[in-house]
C-alpha positions as a Markdown table, in Angstrom:
| # | Residue | x | y | z |
|---|---|---|---|---|
| 1 | Met | -23.6 | -13.6 | -69.0 |
| 2 | Lys | -22.7 | -9.9 | -69.0 |
| 3 | Ile | -25.7 | -7.6 | -68.7 |
| 4 | Thr | -25.4 | -3.9 | -69.2 |
| 5 | Ile | -28.1 | -1.4 | -68.5 |
| 6 | Val | -27.7 | 1.8 | -70.5 |
| 7 | Ser | -29.8 | 4.5 | -69.0 |
| 8 | Val | -30.2 | 8.2 | -69.8 |
| 9 | Gly | -29.8 | 10.5 | -66.8 |
| 10 | Lys | -28.3 | 10.4 | -63.4 |
| 11 | Leu | -30.0 | 8.7 | -60.5 |
| 12 | Lys | -30.6 | 11.1 | -57.6 |
| 13 | Glu | -33.1 | 9.4 | -55.4 |
| 14 | Lys | -31.6 | 7.6 | -52.4 |
| 15 | Tyr | -34.3 | 5.1 | -52.1 |
| 16 | Leu | -33.9 | 4.0 | -55.7 |
| 17 | Lys | -30.2 | 3.8 | -55.4 |
| 18 | Gln | -30.6 | 1.5 | -52.4 |
| 19 | Gly | -33.0 | -0.8 | -54.2 |
| 20 | Ile | -30.7 | -0.9 | -57.2 |
| 21 | Gln | -27.7 | -1.8 | -55.1 |
| 22 | Glu | -29.7 | -4.6 | -53.4 |
| 23 | Phe | -30.6 | -6.2 | -56.8 |
| 24 | Leu | -27.0 | -5.7 | -58.1 |
| 25 | Lys | -25.8 | -7.6 | -55.1 |
| 26 | Arg | -28.4 | -10.4 | -55.6 |
| 27 | Leu | -27.6 | -10.6 | -59.3 |
| 28 | Ser | -23.8 | -10.9 | -58.7 |
| 29 | Ser | -24.0 | -14.6 | -58.3 |
| 30 | Tyr | -25.8 | -15.0 | -61.7 |
| 31 | Ala | -24.2 | -12.5 | -64.0 |
| 32 | Lys | -21.9 | -9.6 | -64.3 |
| 33 | Val | -24.2 | -6.5 | -64.3 |
| 34 | Glu | -23.1 | -3.0 | -65.2 |
| 35 | Ile | -25.1 | 0.2 | -65.2 |
| 36 | Ile | -24.0 | 2.9 | -67.6 |
| 37 | Glu | -25.5 | 6.3 | -67.2 |
| 38 | Val | -25.4 | 8.6 | -70.2 |
| 39 | Ala | -26.0 | 12.3 | -69.9 |
| 40 | Asp | -29.5 | 13.6 | -70.6 |
| 41 | Glu | -30.3 | 16.7 | -72.6 |
| 42 | Lys | -32.3 | 19.6 | -71.1 |
| 43 | Ala | -35.9 | 19.2 | -72.3 |
| 44 | Pro | -38.3 | 22.0 | -71.3 |
| 45 | Glu | -42.0 | 21.2 | -71.4 |
| 46 | Asn | -42.9 | 23.0 | -74.6 |
| 47 | Leu | -40.5 | 21.6 | -77.2 |
| 48 | Ser | -41.5 | 21.4 | -80.8 |
| 49 | Glu | -41.5 | 18.0 | -82.5 |
| 50 | Ala | -38.2 | 18.9 | -84.2 |
| 51 | Glu | -36.6 | 19.9 | -80.9 |
| 52 | Glu | -37.8 | 16.7 | -79.3 |
| 53 | Lys | -36.2 | 14.7 | -82.1 |
| 54 | Gln | -33.0 | 16.6 | -81.6 |
| 55 | Val | -33.0 | 15.8 | -77.9 |
| 56 | Lys | -33.6 | 12.1 | -78.5 |
| 57 | Asp | -31.0 | 12.0 | -81.3 |
| 58 | Lys | -28.3 | 13.5 | -79.0 |
| 59 | Glu | -29.2 | 11.1 | -76.2 |
| 60 | Gly | -29.3 | 8.3 | -78.7 |
| 61 | Glu | -25.8 | 9.0 | -79.9 |
| 62 | Arg | -24.5 | 8.7 | -76.3 |
| 63 | Ile | -26.5 | 5.4 | -75.9 |
| 64 | Leu | -25.1 | 3.9 | -79.1 |
| 65 | Gln | -21.5 | 4.8 | -78.0 |
| 66 | Ala | -22.0 | 2.8 | -74.8 |
| 67 | Ile | -22.9 | -0.4 | -76.7 |
| 68 | Ser | -20.4 | -2.7 | -78.3 |
| 69 | Pro | -21.1 | -4.1 | -81.7 |
| 70 | Asp | -21.3 | -7.7 | -80.4 |
| 71 | Thr | -24.0 | -6.9 | -77.9 |
| 72 | Tyr | -27.7 | -8.0 | -78.1 |
| 73 | Val | -29.8 | -4.9 | -77.5 |
| 74 | Ile | -33.1 | -4.9 | -75.8 |
| 75 | Thr | -34.9 | -1.6 | -75.6 |
| 76 | Leu | -37.6 | -0.6 | -73.2 |
| 77 | Glu | -40.4 | 1.0 | -75.3 |
| 78 | Ile | -44.0 | 1.7 | -74.6 |
| 79 | Glu | -44.8 | 0.1 | -78.0 |
| 80 | Gly | -42.5 | -2.9 | -77.3 |
| 81 | Lys | -43.7 | -6.5 | -76.8 |
| 82 | Met | -45.3 | -7.2 | -73.4 |
| 83 | Leu | -43.8 | -10.2 | -71.7 |
| 84 | Ser | -44.6 | -12.1 | -68.5 |
| 85 | Ser | -41.8 | -12.7 | -66.1 |
| 86 | Glu | -41.6 | -16.3 | -67.3 |
| 87 | Gln | -41.3 | -15.1 | -70.9 |
| 88 | Leu | -38.5 | -12.7 | -70.1 |
| 89 | Ala | -36.7 | -15.5 | -68.3 |
| 90 | Lys | -37.1 | -17.7 | -71.3 |
| 91 | Lys | -35.8 | -15.0 | -73.6 |
| 92 | Met | -32.7 | -14.5 | -71.4 |
| 93 | Asp | -32.2 | -18.3 | -71.3 |
| 94 | Glu | -32.5 | -18.5 | -75.1 |
| 95 | Leu | -29.9 | -15.7 | -75.5 |
| 96 | Ala | -27.5 | -17.5 | -73.2 |
| 97 | Thr | -28.1 | -20.8 | -75.0 |
| 98 | Tyr | -27.4 | -19.3 | -78.5 |
| 99 | Gly | -24.2 | -17.5 | -77.5 |
| 100 | Lys | -25.5 | -14.0 | -76.9 |
| 101 | Ser | -23.5 | -13.6 | -73.7 |
| 102 | Lys | -23.5 | -9.8 | -73.9 |
| 103 | Val | -26.9 | -8.2 | -73.4 |
| 104 | Ala | -27.7 | -4.5 | -73.1 |
| 105 | Phe | -31.0 | -3.2 | -71.9 |
| 106 | Val | -31.7 | 0.4 | -72.9 |
| 107 | Ile | -33.8 | 2.8 | -70.9 |
| 108 | Gly | -34.3 | 6.1 | -72.8 |
| 109 | Gly | -34.8 | 9.6 | -71.3 |
| 110 | Ser | -38.0 | 11.4 | -70.5 |
| 111 | Leu | -38.9 | 11.7 | -74.2 |
| 112 | Gly | -38.1 | 8.1 | -75.1 |
| 113 | Ile | -35.4 | 6.7 | -77.4 |
| 114 | Ser | -34.2 | 7.9 | -80.8 |
| 115 | Glu | -34.9 | 6.2 | -84.2 |
| 116 | Ala | -31.2 | 5.2 | -84.4 |
| 117 | Val | -31.4 | 3.4 | -81.1 |
| 118 | Gln | -34.7 | 1.7 | -82.2 |
| 119 | Gln | -32.9 | 0.5 | -85.4 |
| 120 | Arg | -30.0 | -0.9 | -83.3 |
| 121 | Ser | -32.4 | -2.7 | -81.0 |
| 122 | Asp | -32.7 | -6.5 | -81.5 |
| 123 | Phe | -35.8 | -6.7 | -79.4 |
| 124 | Ala | -38.2 | -4.2 | -77.8 |
| 125 | Ile | -40.1 | -4.9 | -74.6 |
| 126 | Ser | -42.7 | -3.0 | -72.8 |
| 127 | Phe | -43.4 | -3.2 | -69.1 |
| 128 | Ser | -46.8 | -1.4 | -69.4 |
| 129 | Lys | -48.8 | 0.9 | -71.6 |
| 130 | Met | -48.3 | 3.4 | -68.7 |
| 131 | Thr | -45.4 | 5.8 | -68.5 |
| 132 | Phe | -43.0 | 5.4 | -65.7 |
| 133 | Pro | -40.1 | 7.6 | -64.6 |
| 134 | His | -37.0 | 6.2 | -66.4 |
| 135 | Gln | -35.1 | 6.2 | -63.0 |
| 136 | Leu | -37.7 | 3.9 | -61.5 |
| 137 | Met | -37.5 | 1.6 | -64.5 |
| 138 | Arg | -33.9 | 0.7 | -63.6 |
| 139 | Leu | -35.1 | -0.8 | -60.4 |
| 140 | Val | -38.1 | -2.6 | -61.9 |
| 141 | Leu | -35.9 | -3.9 | -64.7 |
| 142 | Leu | -33.2 | -5.2 | -62.3 |
| 143 | Glu | -35.8 | -6.9 | -60.2 |
| 144 | Gln | -37.2 | -8.7 | -63.3 |
| 145 | Val | -33.8 | -9.7 | -64.6 |
| 146 | Tyr | -33.1 | -11.2 | -61.1 |
| 147 | Arg | -36.5 | -12.9 | -61.1 |
| 148 | Gly | -35.7 | -14.3 | -64.6 |
| 149 | Phe | -32.5 | -15.9 | -63.3 |
| 150 | Arg | -34.3 | -17.4 | -60.4 |
| 151 | Ile | -37.0 | -18.8 | -62.7 |
| 152 | Asn | -34.5 | -20.3 | -65.1 |
| 153 | Arg | -32.6 | -22.0 | -62.2 |
| 154 | Gly | -35.8 | -23.4 | -60.7 |
| 155 | Glu | -35.2 | -21.5 | -57.5 |
| 156 | Pro | -38.1 | -20.2 | -55.4 |
| 157 | Tyr | -39.2 | -16.7 | -55.9 |
| 158 | His | -42.3 | -14.8 | -54.7 |
| 159 | Lys | -45.1 | -14.9 | -57.3 |
């Protein structure tokens, strides 16, 4: 399985980079995992709705350019479906079983994802009703993908 994580913005925090590297290393025996960072737009605090849409649209164009047409797209959205770790593992197993060997997880920028990206999405998941920094979500997502592979292979993993 080839998994791509398309994420808006550069990762600057050393501790997050270290955690991500650790999970990329762990995942290497299960899947080919690639992280694609697309540039974020400057988004000052007091944007109008139209300006927010413009920012999300520009970031969305970059996201869509990073995804090939034959890729199954899973977006991370606050309004997405909440899954347990076991349900995410089952979803990944089903995708592999039904020939969806290319999967992209999309993490939007600080304002979320554009309508165009939502329309391209095959499945939307939510990790919480809470808002998390999108940089932190990379680490959380990688950990859950790793956990999913362990669950699917019947391998022990901390509960």
